[in-house]
Z-matrix of the N, CA and C atoms (Angstrom, degrees):
N
C 1 1.500
C 2 1.545 1 108.94
N 3 1.334 2 116.13 1 135.03
C 4 1.491 3 118.42 2 178.03
C 5 1.503 4 111.14 3 -67.03
N 6 1.331 5 114.67 4 154.16
C 7 1.474 6 120.28 5 -175.89
C 8 1.537 7 111.53 6 -55.83
N 9 1.307 8 116.60 7 -46.65
C 10 1.484 9 119.40 8 -176.96
C 11 1.517 10 111.29 9 -58.76
N 12 1.333 11 116.72 10 -46.85
C 13 1.457 12 121.20 11 -179.09
C 14 1.542 13 110.73 12 -64.71
N 15 1.313 14 116.14 13 -38.34
C 16 1.462 15 120.27 14 179.30
C 17 1.491 16 111.89 15 -64.28
N 18 1.336 17 116.73 16 -44.75
C 19 1.498 18 120.41 17 179.19
C 20 1.512 19 110.65 18 -62.68
N 21 1.319 20 117.90 19 -44.52
C 22 1.447 21 120.95 20 178.66
C 23 1.544 22 111.74 21 -61.92
N 24 1.339 23 114.64 22 -38.82
C 25 1.462 24 118.02 23 -179.90
C 26 1.513 25 110.74 24 -66.33
N 27 1.305 26 118.79 25 -41.71
C 28 1.435 27 123.31 26 178.17
C 29 1.523 28 111.02 27 -61.35
N 30 1.362 29 115.91 28 -45.86
C 31 1.457 30 117.87 29 179.66
C 32 1.544 31 111.17 30 -66.58
N 33 1.294 32 118.45 31 -32.05
C 34 1.477 33 121.79 32 176.20
C 35 1.538 34 107.56 33 -61.68
N 36 1.312 35 117.44 34 -44.02
C 37 1.492 36 120.86 35 179.11
C 38 1.509 37 112.15 36 -62.46
N 39 1.337 38 115.86 37 -44.20
C 40 1.452 39 121.47 38 -179.30
C 41 1.523 40 110.74 39 -65.03
N 42 1.307 41 115.95 40 -46.70
C 43 1.468 42 120.48 41 -178.46
C 44 1.519 43 112.40 42 -66.78
N 45 1.342 44 116.51 43 -35.28
C 46 1.426 45 120.32 44 175.88
C 47 1.535 46 111.18 45 -62.62
N 48 1.317 47 116.89 46 -45.19
C 49 1.460 48 120.62 47 177.93
C 50 1.574 49 110.04 48 -61.96
N 51 1.294 50 115.45 49 -46.05
C 52 1.462 51 119.86 50 -178.27
C 53 1.514 52 109.80 51 -63.01
N 54 1.324 53 118.92 52 -41.11
C 55 1.455 54 123.64 53 -180.00
C 56 1.548 55 110.75 54 -63.68
N 57 1.326 56 114.71 55 -35.61
C 58 1.483 57 119.69 56 -178.53
C 59 1.512 58 112.84 57 -80.64
N 60 1.378 59 117.06 58 -34.89
C 61 1.446 60 120.97 59 -170.19
C 62 1.517 61 115.47 60 -114.15
N 63 1.333 62 117.59 61 -18.71
C 64 1.445 63 119.76 62 -175.32
C 65 1.543 64 108.42 63 -151.11
N 66 1.311 65 119.61 64 58.35
C 67 1.486 66 121.75 65 -173.87
C 68 1.531 67 114.24 66 -52.94
N 69 1.361 68 120.84 67 -38.76
C 70 1.460 69 119.41 68 179.80
C 71 1.547 70 112.98 69 -59.95
N 72 1.318 71 114.69 70 -24.53
C 73 1.442 72 119.93 71 -175.01
C 74 1.503 73 114.48 72 -71.23
N 75 1.364 74 114.92 73 -21.79
C 76 1.467 75 119.80 74 177.58
C 77 1.531 76 110.74 75 -57.65
N 78 1.333 77 115.09 76 -29.66
C 79 1.498 78 120.11 77 -178.87
C 80 1.486 79 113.81 78 -65.70
N 81 1.350 80 116.50 79 -21.05
C 82 1.474 81 118.58 80 -177.47
C 83 1.549 82 111.35 81 -83.93
N 84 1.320 83 117.07 82 -12.91
C 85 1.461 84 120.52 83 -178.76
C 86 1.549 85 107.71 84 -78.80
N 87 1.337 86 115.09 85 121.70
C 88 1.456 87 122.01 86 -173.79
C 89 1.545 88 111.39 87 -76.94
N 90 1.325 89 115.97 88 158.06
C 91 1.448 90 121.13 89 174.41
C 92 1.556 91 110.60 90 -63.90
N 93 1.317 92 117.06 91 168.41
C 94 1.477 93 119.42 92 -179.07
C 95 1.504 94 113.31 93 -59.37
N 96 1.337 95 114.83 94 149.26
C 97 1.468 96 122.10 95 171.87
C 98 1.502 97 108.40 96 -72.44
N 99 1.284 98 119.04 97 151.82
C 100 1.466 99 122.95 98 175.56
C 101 1.529 100 108.81 99 -85.66
N 102 1.329 101 113.77 100 162.82
C 103 1.476 102 119.66 101 177.77
C 104 1.526 103 108.50 102 -65.17
N 105 1.324 104 118.14 103 -34.49
C 106 1.452 105 121.69 104 178.61
C 107 1.524 106 110.89 105 -64.03
N 108 1.357 107 117.79 106 -39.61
C 109 1.460 108 120.39 107 176.98
C 110 1.514 109 113.13 108 -65.40
N 111 1.301 110 116.14 109 -40.17
C 112 1.485 111 119.91 110 177.13
C 113 1.484 112 111.19 111 -65.39
N 114 1.352 113 116.15 112 -42.24
C 115 1.458 114 120.16 113 -177.94
C 116 1.541 115 108.60 114 -67.16
N 117 1.313 116 119.30 115 -36.95
C 118 1.463 117 122.22 116 -179.01
C 119 1.536 118 108.47 117 -65.74
N 120 1.333 119 116.04 118 -42.19
C 121 1.482 120 119.94 119 178.01
C 122 1.497 121 111.22 120 -61.31
N 123 1.301 122 118.78 121 -42.39
C 124 1.452 123 120.82 122 176.04
C 125 1.511 124 112.23 123 -62.98
N 126 1.313 125 116.02 124 -35.96
C 127 1.477 126 119.02 125 178.26
C 128 1.524 127 110.71 126 -67.99
N 129 1.308 128 118.21 127 -39.20
C 130 1.476 129 121.91 128 -179.04
C 131 1.546 130 107.08 129 -64.97
N 132 1.343 131 116.13 130 -44.19
C 133 1.464 132 120.55 131 -175.65
C 134 1.546 133 113.67 132 -77.42
N 135 1.334 134 114.65 133 -24.68
C 136 1.450 135 118.28 134 -174.01
C 137 1.504 136 111.60 135 69.41
N 138 1.319 137 117.23 136 26.46
C 139 1.434 138 123.19 137 -179.92
C 140 1.496 139 110.10 138 -142.16
N 141 1.352 140 117.28 139 153.91
C 142 1.471 141 123.53 140 174.96
C 143 1.526 142 106.58 141 -82.00
N 144 1.311 143 117.55 142 130.80
C 145 1.459 144 121.52 143 178.91
C 146 1.513 145 108.77 144 -74.74
N 147 1.337 146 118.10 145 143.82
C 148 1.484 147 121.99 146 178.23
C 149 1.516 148 110.06 147 -61.70
N 150 1.347 149 115.55 148 147.69
C 151 1.466 150 119.27 149 -177.14
C 152 1.513 151 112.33 150 -58.15
N 153 1.325 152 117.58 151 -41.43
C 154 1.492 153 118.36 152 -175.61
C 155 1.540 154 110.78 153 -64.77
N 156 1.329 155 116.47 154 -35.60
C 157 1.452 156 120.19 155 178.17
C 158 1.538 157 111.12 156 -66.27
N 159 1.332 158 116.36 157 -42.81
C 160 1.454 159 120.39 158 179.49
C 161 1.545 160 112.28 159 -67.58
N 162 1.290 161 116.60 160 -38.74
C 163 1.446 162 119.49 161 177.81
C 164 1.539 163 110.40 162 -63.87
N 165 1.331 164 115.80 163 -41.41
C 166 1.459 165 120.06 164 179.36
C 167 1.540 166 111.70 165 -63.17
N 168 1.347 167 115.56 166 -43.06
C 169 1.447 168 118.04 167 -178.93
C 170 1.541 169 112.85 168 -76.37
N 171 1.315 170 117.22 169 -12.99
C 172 1.452 171 119.77 170 170.12
C 173 1.547 172 109.88 171 -78.79
N 174 1.304 173 117.68 172 -12.64
C 175 1.451 174 123.34 173 176.09
C 176 1.541 175 108.17 174 -92.18
N 177 1.304 176 116.79 175 -54.99
C 178 1.467 177 122.76 176 177.96
C 179 1.511 178 107.87 177 -138.66
N 180 1.319 179 115.53 178 126.46
C 181 1.480 180 122.29 179 173.24
C 182 1.540 181 106.41 180 -82.77
N 183 1.321 182 116.44 181 65.17
C 184 1.448 183 121.50 182 178.91
C 185 1.523 184 111.92 183 66.98
N 186 1.339 185 113.90 184 -145.95
C 187 1.458 186 120.59 185 179.25
C 188 1.510 187 112.23 186 -118.88
N 189 1.300 188 115.82 187 156.69
C 190 1.437 189 121.30 188 171.95
C 191 1.544 190 106.01 189 -86.88
N 192 1.349 191 115.52 190 97.31
C 193 1.421 192 120.76 191 -174.16
C 194 1.503 193 111.88 192 -95.63
N 195 1.326 194 117.23 193 153.79
C 196 1.467 195 119.85 194 178.87
C 197 1.520 196 108.87 195 -139.48
N 198 1.286 197 115.88 196 149.70
C 199 1.462 198 121.47 197 178.43
C 200 1.493 199 112.06 198 53.14
N 201 1.341 200 116.37 199 -141.67
C 202 1.469 201 121.41 200 174.84
C 203 1.536 202 108.36 201 -75.71
N 204 1.300 203 115.47 202 93.05
C 205 1.446 204 120.57 203 -168.02
C 206 1.532 205 114.56 204 -59.17
N 207 1.358 206 116.78 205 -25.82
C 208 1.474 207 117.04 206 179.72
C 209 1.519 208 110.34 207 -69.72
N 210 1.351 209 117.70 208 -19.16
C 211 1.473 210 120.88 209 175.70
C 212 1.544 211 110.53 210 -94.94
N 213 1.376 212 114.24 211 -36.80
C 214 1.474 213 118.23 212 -169.40
C 215 1.541 214 112.56 213 -82.18
N 216 1.327 215 117.96 214 -32.70
C 217 1.466 216 118.40 215 -170.62
C 218 1.534 217 109.65 216 -145.54
N 219 1.336 218 117.93 217 56.79
C 220 1.473 219 119.64 218 176.11
C 221 1.537 220 108.54 219 -63.20
N 222 1.333 221 114.52 220 136.35
C 223 1.464 222 117.30 221 -176.18
C 224 1.516 223 111.25 222 -146.68
N 225 1.304 224 117.74 223 -85.18
C 226 1.444 225 124.03 224 -171.59
C 227 1.546 226 109.76 225 -71.91
N 228 1.346 227 116.12 226 102.04
C 229 1.444 228 121.04 227 -174.86
C 230 1.546 229 110.44 228 49.59
N 231 1.342 230 114.04 229 48.42
C 232 1.476 231 120.50 230 172.78
C 233 1.535 232 112.71 231 75.58
N 234 1.338 233 118.81 232 16.47
C 235 1.427 234 119.56 233 178.38
C 236 1.526 235 109.78 234 -135.49
N 237 1.368 236 116.37 235 159.22
C 238 1.424 237 121.71 236 178.13
C 239 1.535 238 111.34 237 -73.47
N 240 1.356 239 116.04 238 147.88
C 241 1.483 240 120.13 239 176.31
C 242 1.519 241 107.11 240 -98.93
N 243 1.353 242 114.82 241 114.89
C 244 1.477 243 118.96 242 -172.49
C 245 1.536 244 112.60 243 -71.40
N 246 1.323 245 113.39 244 147.68
C 247 1.452 246 119.26 245 167.25
C 248 1.523 247 107.52 246 -79.42
N 249 1.365 248 115.15 247 165.45
C 250 1.477 249 120.40 248 -174.12
C 251 1.510 250 112.37 249 -57.00
N 252 1.295 251 117.49 250 -46.24
C 253 1.461 252 118.97 251 179.63
C 254 1.509 253 112.72 252 -60.76
N 255 1.292 254 116.08 253 -38.56
C 256 1.480 255 121.74 254 177.49
C 257 1.477 256 112.87 255 -63.53
N 258 1.354 257 117.85 256 -35.98
C 259 1.429 258 121.33 257 177.02
C 260 1.543 259 112.15 258 -64.15
N 261 1.278 260 116.02 259 -43.27
C 262 1.474 261 122.90 260 -178.89
C 263 1.561 262 107.30 261 -62.35
N 264 1.332 263 117.43 262 -46.99
C 265 1.439 264 121.15 263 -177.17
C 266 1.517 265 110.70 264 -66.58
N 267 1.351 266 117.09 265 -44.01
C 268 1.456 267 119.89 266 -178.97
C 269 1.514 268 111.14 267 -67.12
N 270 1.301 269 118.92 268 -36.61
C 271 1.480 270 121.22 269 179.36
C 272 1.530 271 109.37 270 -61.71
N 273 1.322 272 117.42 271 -40.51
C 274 1.445 273 118.50 272 -179.95
C 275 1.531 274 110.81 273 -70.21
N 276 1.345 275 117.09 274 -36.47
C 277 1.437 276 118.89 275 177.18
C 278 1.513 277 111.52 276 -62.38
N 279 1.322 278 117.47 277 -42.74
C 280 1.473 279 121.18 278 179.77
C 281 1.508 280 112.02 279 -65.12
N 282 1.356 281 115.50 280 -39.00
C 283 1.419 282 120.00 281 -178.34
C 284 1.547 283 112.26 282 -67.77
N 285 1.339 284 116.81 283 -29.14
C 286 1.457 285 122.11 284 -176.69
C 287 1.549 286 111.19 285 -93.13
N 288 1.295 287 118.62 286 -11.48
C 289 1.454 288 121.65 287 -177.95
C 290 1.545 289 109.96 288 -64.32
N 291 1.321 290 116.63 289 147.34
C 292 1.473 291 120.72 290 -177.85
C 293 1.518 292 112.73 291 -55.53
N 294 1.317 293 116.23 292 -33.20
C 295 1.469 294 120.70 293 -176.57
C 296 1.555 295 109.85 294 -66.18
N 297 1.354 296 116.32 295 -18.60
C 298 1.462 297 118.33 296 -178.19
C 299 1.534 298 110.26 297 -69.66
N 300 1.351 299 117.57 298 -15.54
C 301 1.457 300 121.18 299 -178.94
C 302 1.533 301 110.89 300 -96.88
N 303 1.330 302 117.66 301 11.68
C 304 1.452 303 121.71 302 -176.75
C 305 1.485 304 111.64 303 -66.87
N 306 1.331 305 116.54 304 150.30
C 307 1.458 306 122.95 305 175.36
C 308 1.524 307 108.42 306 -57.81
N 309 1.339 308 116.14 307 122.11
C 310 1.473 309 120.25 308 -177.10
C 311 1.512 310 111.64 309 -59.96
N 312 1.298 311 117.83 310 -24.01
C 313 1.486 312 120.07 311 178.56
C 314 1.512 313 112.92 312 -67.14
N 315 1.351 314 115.99 313 -16.66
C 316 1.466 315 119.62 314 -179.35
C 317 1.526 316 111.71 315 -91.71
N 318 1.307 317 118.15 316 -6.75
C 319 1.465 318 121.08 317 -178.80
C 320 1.515 319 110.00 318 -85.16
N 321 1.316 320 117.03 319 119.73
C 322 1.475 321 121.04 320 175.65
C 323 1.518 322 108.65 321 -81.69
N 324 1.311 323 116.29 322 128.45
C 325 1.467 324 121.82 323 -178.93
C 326 1.507 325 109.79 324 -120.76
N 327 1.351 326 116.68 325 124.63
C 328 1.461 327 120.42 326 -177.41
C 329 1.522 328 107.66 327 -119.74
N 330 1.324 329 117.65 328 114.13
C 331 1.443 330 120.91 329 178.10
C 332 1.526 331 110.49 330 105.22
N 333 1.349 332 116.13 331 178.86
C 334 1.480 333 121.80 332 -175.88
C 335 1.505 334 112.86 333 -73.43
N 336 1.342 335 117.02 334 73.30
C 337 1.459 336 122.82 335 -178.98
C 338 1.507 337 109.27 336 -131.21
N 339 1.329 338 117.81 337 153.13
C 340 1.439 339 122.94 338 171.87
C 341 1.524 340 108.87 339 -70.43
N 342 1.352 341 116.32 340 142.34
C 343 1.445 342 120.39 341 175.36
C 344 1.539 343 108.34 342 -75.87
N 345 1.307 344 117.73 343 119.99
C 346 1.440 345 121.59 344 -177.20
C 347 1.524 346 111.41 345 178.13
N 348 1.345 347 114.10 346 -178.62
C 349 1.435 348 117.89 347 -179.27
C 350 1.575 349 109.06 348 -147.49
N 351 1.332 350 113.24 349 82.18
C 352 1.489 351 121.96 350 172.36
C 353 1.505 352 114.22 351 73.68
N 354 1.306 353 119.40 352 10.61
C 355 1.481 354 117.08 353 177.72
C 356 1.510 355 113.70 354 -90.69
N 357 1.364 356 115.48 355 -10.75
C 358 1.461 357 120.33 356 -179.93
C 359 1.539 358 110.56 357 -91.97
N 360 1.345 359 117.90 358 171.65
C 361 1.484 360 119.94 359 176.15
C 362 1.544 361 110.25 360 -73.67
N 363 1.303 362 113.92 361 73.04
C 364 1.469 363 120.65 362 174.57
C 365 1.502 364 108.21 363 -106.55
N 366 1.319 365 117.28 364 139.75
C 367 1.470 366 121.67 365 -173.92
C 368 1.526 367 109.67 366 -116.38
N 369 1.358 368 117.05 367 114.82
C 370 1.448 369 121.66 368 178.75
C 371 1.539 370 111.44 369 -78.54
N 372 1.335 371 120.38 370 108.78
C 373 1.415 372 120.44 371 -173.91
C 374 1.556 373 113.80 372 -106.19
N 375 1.316 374 115.95 373 2.32
C 376 1.463 375 117.78 374 174.10
C 377 1.510 376 109.73 375 -119.00
N 378 1.351 377 113.04 376 162.89
C 379 1.485 378 121.15 377 179.17
C 380 1.503 379 107.74 378 -121.17
N 381 1.321 380 116.25 379 102.77
C 382 1.464 381 122.22 380 179.94
C 383 1.528 382 111.55 381 -118.21
N 384 1.305 383 115.75 382 179.57
C 385 1.449 384 120.53 383 -179.11
C 386 1.515 385 109.07 384 -68.46
N 387 1.353 386 115.78 385 144.13
C 388 1.468 387 121.05 386 177.55
C 389 1.516 388 111.15 387 58.67
N 390 1.344 389 114.55 388 -139.60
C 391 1.458 390 120.04 389 -177.56
C 392 1.533 391 113.50 390 -99.66
N 393 1.341 392 116.63 391 18.86
C 394 1.446 393 119.69 392 175.76
C 395 1.527 394 108.81 393 -76.18
N 396 1.299 395 118.17 394 128.06
C 397 1.456 396 122.06 395 179.03
C 398 1.538 397 108.65 396 -144.34
N 399 1.346 398 114.12 397 150.43
C 400 1.452 399 120.74 398 167.46
C 401 1.478 400 108.87 399 -100.32
N 402 1.352 401 117.18 400 131.22
C 403 1.446 402 123.76 401 -166.30
C 404 1.541 403 111.63 402 -117.60
N 405 1.325 404 113.68 403 147.09
C 406 1.480 405 122.23 404 167.64
C 407 1.540 406 105.18 405 -95.21
N 408 1.341 407 115.91 406 124.60
C 409 1.425 408 121.07 407 -177.35
C 410 1.556 409 112.44 408 -94.06
N 411 1.346 410 113.98 409 109.22
C 412 1.463 411 118.89 410 -177.86
C 413 1.523 412 111.16 411 -106.94
N 414 1.316 413 116.31 412 19.16
C 415 1.461 414 121.40 413 175.03
C 416 1.514 415 110.64 414 -151.38
N 417 1.342 416 115.58 415 62.99
C 418 1.492 417 117.77 416 -175.96
C 419 1.510 418 112.56 417 -79.09
N 420 1.297 419 118.52 418 162.11
C 421 1.456 420 122.49 419 172.94
C 422 1.554 421 108.99 420 -72.74
N 423 1.332 422 118.59 421 171.14
C 424 1.463 423 121.38 422 -178.46
C 425 1.564 424 112.43 423 -54.18
N 426 1.293 425 117.81 424 -33.50
C 427 1.465 426 119.83 425 -177.10
C 428 1.493 427 113.46 426 -83.07
N 429 1.382 428 117.05 427 -7.53
C 430 1.458 429 121.78 428 -179.43
C 431 1.523 430 111.64 429 -93.45
N 432 1.330 431 115.84 430 -172.25
C 433 1.466 432 121.25 431 -178.72
C 434 1.522 433 108.59 432 -128.07
N 435 1.333 434 117.71 433 132.98
C 436 1.432 435 121.70 434 178.44
C 437 1.555 436 107.98 435 -61.48
N 438 1.377 437 114.87 436 127.04
C 439 1.452 438 118.69 437 178.88
C 440 1.529 439 112.30 438 90.15
N 441 1.316 440 117.91 439 8.00
C 442 1.471 441 120.72 440 175.79
C 443 1.522 442 109.80 441 -66.82
N 444 1.306 443 115.07 442 165.62
C 445 1.500 444 120.80 443 -175.03
C 446 1.521 445 109.80 444 -120.60
N 447 1.336 446 115.08 445 136.39
C 448 1.461 447 118.57 446 174.47
C 449 1.528 448 108.09 447 -144.39
N 450 1.374 449 113.30 448 161.98
C 451 1.457 450 117.91 449 176.74
C 452 1.532 451 109.15 450 -106.91
N 453 1.324 452 113.16 451 141.97
C 454 1.490 453 120.20 452 -178.93
C 455 1.547 454 104.41 453 -114.69
N 456 1.357 455 114.46 454 122.20
C 457 1.458 456 120.08 455 -173.07
C 458 1.538 457 108.58 456 -120.43
N 459 1.315 458 116.30 457 105.68
C 460 1.439 459 119.75 458 -172.14
C 461 1.531 460 114.43 459 -68.97
N 462 1.353 461 117.78 460 -35.69
C 463 1.434 462 118.52 461 -178.27
C 464 1.583 463 112.27 462 -69.83
N 465 1.331 464 114.64 463 -18.88
C 466 1.475 465 119.88 464 175.95
C 467 1.545 466 109.84 465 -101.90
N 468 1.337 467 116.74 466 -8.14
C 469 1.473 468 123.40 467 -172.00
C 470 1.504 469 109.34 468 47.89
N 471 1.315 470 116.01 469 58.83
C 472 1.449 471 122.90 470 -170.16
C 473 1.530 472 110.69 471 -142.44
N 474 1.309 473 115.37 472 144.02
C 475 1.451 474 123.87 473 168.75
C 476 1.509 475 109.38 474 -118.36
N 477 1.344 476 116.09 475 128.48
C 478 1.473 477 119.26 476 -173.85
C 479 1.526 478 111.17 477 -130.18
N 480 1.287 479 117.59 478 121.78
C 481 1.475 480 123.85 479 178.59
C 482 1.509 481 109.69 480 -62.43
N 483 1.384 482 116.82 481 138.45
C 484 1.444 483 118.13 482 179.32
C 485 1.570 484 114.71 483 -131.24
N 486 1.347 485 117.30 484 -23.43
C 487 1.474 486 117.70 485 -178.79
C 488 1.518 487 109.63 486 -156.50
N 489 1.298 488 115.46 487 153.48
C 490 1.465 489 120.29 488 -178.22
C 491 1.502 490 111.97 489 -77.83
N 492 1.353 491 117.95 490 -20.44
C 493 1.475 492 121.54 491 179.71
C 494 1.503 493 110.54 492 -157.04
N 495 1.326 494 115.63 493 167.11
C 496 1.476 495 121.28 494 178.46
C 497 1.491 496 110.59 495 -63.16
N 498 1.323 497 119.54 496 -43.49
C 499 1.444 498 120.23 497 -178.38
C 500 1.524 499 110.96 498 -67.93
N 501 1.343 500 119.17 499 -31.76
C 502 1.454 501 120.64 500 174.58
C 503 1.533 502 110.59 501 -64.47
N 504 1.341 503 114.35 502 -38.51
C 505 1.456 504 116.97 503 177.79
C 506 1.512 505 111.78 504 -63.84
N 507 1.353 506 116.24 505 -47.07
C 508 1.467 507 121.15 506 177.82
C 509 1.536 508 109.88 507 -58.71
N 510 1.310 509 117.13 508 -43.06
C 511 1.443 510 121.63 509 -177.25
C 512 1.507 511 111.36 510 -64.69
N 513 1.295 512 117.33 511 -38.79
C 514 1.489 513 119.99 512 178.17
C 515 1.541 514 110.46 513 -65.01
N 516 1.362 515 116.46 514 -31.32
C 517 1.443 516 118.82 515 174.54
C 518 1.536 517 112.67 516 -68.63
N 519 1.362 518 115.04 517 -41.86
C 520 1.445 519 118.67 518 175.72
C 521 1.494 520 112.57 519 -59.96
N 522 1.328 521 117.35 520 -40.88
C 523 1.483 522 122.42 521 178.40
C 524 1.532 523 109.91 522 -61.83
N 525 1.353 524 116.06 523 -43.18
C 526 1.462 525 121.06 524 -179.92
C 527 1.524 526 111.01 525 -62.68
N 528 1.349 527 117.15 526 -43.50
C 529 1.444 528 121.92 527 178.50
C 530 1.540 529 110.09 528 -59.79
N 531 1.321 530 116.42 529 -49.83
C 532 1.466 531 121.73 530 -176.66
C 533 1.537 532 111.54 531 -67.95
N 534 1.322 533 117.60 532 -22.91
C 535 1.470 534 122.40 533 178.14
C 536 1.549 535 112.05 534 -80.57
N 537 1.314 536 116.64 535 -4.58
C 538 1.463 537 120.81 536 -179.82
C 539 1.561 538 114.78 537 78.89
N 540 1.331 539 115.52 538 23.20
C 541 1.460 540 119.71 539 -178.54
C 542 1.533 541 111.30 540 -87.00
N 543 1.329 542 118.15 541 -9.22
C 544 1.456 543 122.51 542 -179.21
C 545 1.514 544 110.33 543 -127.57
N 546 1.355 545 114.80 544 155.61
C 547 1.481 546 120.50 545 177.34
C 548 1.540 547 107.21 546 -147.64
N 549 1.361 548 112.26 547 160.01
C 550 1.467 549 118.46 548 176.88
C 551 1.518 550 108.75 549 -80.17
N 552 1.325 551 116.66 550 134.63
C 553 1.470 552 121.90 551 -179.74
C 554 1.522 553 107.50 552 -131.39
N 555 1.335 554 115.92 553 138.52
C 556 1.456 555 119.96 554 -179.73
C 557 1.508 556 109.69 555 -142.91
N 558 1.338 557 116.37 556 138.22
C 559 1.473 558 125.05 557 176.46
C 560 1.514 559 104.94 558 -144.12
N 561 1.352 560 115.78 559 165.78
C 562 1.460 561 118.75 560 -177.94
C 563 1.528 562 112.38 561 -52.84
N 564 1.317 563 116.63 562 117.97
C 565 1.443 564 121.99 563 176.87
C 566 1.548 565 112.75 564 79.66
N 567 1.299 566 119.23 565 1.78
C 568 1.428 567 121.80 566 -177.90
C 569 1.553 568 110.64 567 -139.89
N 570 1.288 569 115.20 568 148.69
C 571 1.468 570 120.62 569 173.37
C 572 1.528 571 109.86 570 -159.35
N 573 1.311 572 114.67 571 160.30
C 574 1.475 573 115.07 572 178.86
C 575 1.527 574 111.41 573 177.30
N 576 1.320 575 114.55 574 168.31
C 577 1.408 576 123.68 575 171.81
C 578 1.553 577 104.56 576 -102.63
N 579 1.298 578 115.52 577 108.93
C 580 1.435 579 120.81 578 -169.99
C 581 1.524 580 110.76 579 -126.14
N 582 1.325 581 116.86 580 164.86
C 583 1.458 582 119.13 581 -178.09
C 584 1.532 583 110.63 582 -66.75
N 585 1.279 584 115.69 583 144.13
C 586 1.489 585 119.99 584 -179.43
C 587 1.513 586 109.06 585 -60.79
N 588 1.359 587 115.10 586 -37.04
C 589 1.473 588 117.96 587 179.85
C 590 1.523 589 112.87 588 -59.97
N 591 1.361 590 116.29 589 -35.61
C 592 1.467 591 118.62 590 -175.89
C 593 1.522 592 113.27 591 -72.14
N 594 1.351 593 115.68 592 -14.14
C 595 1.508 594 119.95 593 179.48
C 596 1.512 595 109.97 594 -66.34
N 597 1.336 596 117.95 595 -18.93
C 598 1.458 597 120.73 596 -178.37
C 599 1.526 598 111.40 597 -65.95
N 600 1.346 599 117.52 598 -29.37
C 601 1.470 600 118.83 599 -177.07
C 602 1.578 601 112.28 600 -115.07
N 603 1.315 602 117.27 601 -0.41
C 604 1.475 603 118.06 602 178.80
C 605 1.512 604 111.11 603 -77.61
């Protein structure tokens, strides 16, 4: 299956689940990104964005997030999906944070990733609590894959590989939704698609 068709199919599955189980949440999905926005992001990064990522953002430019987005609009594996401008701003914040100057020998790296801490062309596309982010890797080592996905966890000072591509990451979320591992949760001022297990303590 071609990349474009696969991305559209995955989004159809995600939107179908949201429509059936969390209809209000459809309103948080932003309209498509423009070609100018995608081109500007490539210019900032100095890298060409992977096709699957661009196709996805031509469907939804992330989410319309408000306030502390990890509380207000949990979505993709319990995190907000950033809009393009939010990615640029968050990338700069991460690069300037004190932890970015940490001794590279202290960074635990799991999987085919370069050892480092936000100094490479990595793109944070989720909005989670603290400095936890899920990243698009645009500068992998020879054993990695351009456009692979990993999570960066500041309290563990660790980078952990999670998917070979953006569409694979999206697809794993669709599979988790369809398997009944997630549910819609809402409280005053907060809402999200969260793990069923977390409902025990919410």
